[in-house]
C-alpha positions, 0 to 999 in steps of 0.5 A: 618863293613865289614873291619879292617886294623888296630889294637889298638895301630897301628901309623896312617897318614892322607892323606895330610901326603904324605905318602900311605895312608891305609884305615883304616875300611871299613863301610856299610851296608848288609840288602841290596847286590849287586851280579856282574856277567859275562852275555855271548854276547848271553845271552844280549837279556835275560836281561835288568833292572828290571829282576829276579836274582836267585843266589846260594852261595857256603857257602848255598848248597840249597838256592837262593836268590832273586833279580833284576838285578838293572844296565847293562853294554853298553860296552862287555869284548873284551877279555871275551865276556861279559857284567857287570850286577849287581844284588840287593839282600836282605840280611837281615838276613845277610847271603849274606857275601861279597867276598862268591863265586856263580852261578847266574841265570837271566832271570825270569829262576828257579835254580830248573828248570831241565835241559837238559841233554847233548845229548838234546842239540843242537849246531847251529853256536853260538847258543845253544837250546833245544827242550822242550816237550809243550805236544799234540795239539787239533788235537794230534800233538805233539808239540814242543818249540825251548829254548835257553840254558844257563849257561852250 
């Protein structure tokens, strides 16, 4: 049981009595949970059904919950320019609770991956990028790759 809004001895009414009906119990299975995330418009190209999601929960510092994006909204919220993404997470140990505050990473990025320093980030129009050192090429030249930066 996820929630109980009634106690023994309380008076309850049925839905056909014409009054407002209070939901007495919320029953659910917590072995698998959904995390709803707001994804910025510029990040939508990285996400589709089946994309890996990594979620960190405030209650469990250092623990990363792994899941899969199983739904991406077809519309953007005009006020925030974000789309809803639903990530399905395994929660067999029931550590993840309904209403947990979390930070998500999606698109195969690792929650443990290094972040560039603020002065290494370059803003180009509506894009935020960083250049990643790929080492030397076969002819000895340094190689860099331009990569988008997400979740700053």
